[in-house]
N, C-alpha and C positions, 0 to 999 in steps of 0.2 A: 516626206510631207508632200501631199499632192498639190497640184497647181492652184486649185480653187481654195483650198485651206490656207495656203500661204498668201494668196491674193487678198482673202478676207481679213487676215491678220494685218497685212500691210495697210489695207484701207482703214482699219480701226486706228492703227498707229498714226496714219497720215491725218485723219480727222483730229485726233488728240494733239498732234503737233500744230495744226492750224489754229486750234482753239485751246490754247494752254489752260490748264485747270478747268476742263470741261466737266460740267455736272453729268452724272450718270444718266439722268433723265433726258438731258439735251442730246447726249450721244445716242441713246437708243431711239429717241424721237427722230433724229436725222437719219440714222442708218435704216430704220424701218420704213420711214416715209419714202426714201429713195429706193427701197427694195433691194439693197445690197446683200442682205442676208436676213434670216428669221431671228426672232428674239432669243430663242434657246441656243442657237449656234453662236450668236453674238456674245451671250453671257459666258458660254464655254470658252470662246476665244479670248475674251477679256481676262478670265480667270487664268488661262494658260500664259498669257502675256505678263500678268502680274507675277505669277509663280516663276517665270523665267527671268524676272527682274527687268523687263523691257519697259513696262508701264508701272507707274506707282499709283496706288490707291490711297486717298486721304479722306477721312471722314471728319467733317467739321460741321457743328451745329445740326447734327442729324442728317446732313447731306453728304453724298458720296461724290468725290471728284477724282478725275484721272489726269495724270500728267505723264509726259514721256521722260523716262530715265535717259541720261546721256548715251547709254549704250543703245537704247531704243532709237534715239535720234540718228546714231550711226547706221543702224539697220535700215531705217527709212531712206537715208541718203544713198546708201549702197543699192537698194533694191526698188526704189520708187518707180523706176521705169517699167516694172512688172504690173503696176497699176495702170489701167488704160488712161490715156491722156484726157479723155472726156470726163472721166470720174475725178481725176485730180483737179481739173478746171472747175467742175461743179462744187467740189469741196472748198476750194480757194474762194470762189465767188460767194458761196454761202457764208463762209467765215468773214469775209470782208463786208458783206452787205447786211446780212441778217443778224449775226451774233454781235457785231459792233453796234447795231441799232439797239439791241436789247440792253446793252451796257450803258447807254446814254441815259 
């Protein structure tokens, strides 16, 4: 697996970890807005992560949600250093400030 591919998958798992039960639309909005990857690559990576059992997909009330499987959590913990620190900080900051405000 090349470096960019694995970094993009880690970014997706990191976002999902920071915003547990994230709606697919929120995930794609955030990832595309930040320019981390294009839409089609993101969809492909999510499908691969779900197929590998690292990310769980739940459909409820016609909405698609993603959550991290415990095995995915382990992968993020082991390899999060491969995600640039600035990106990890952006994701954490967004999760703390924007997504929490949307829930209120």
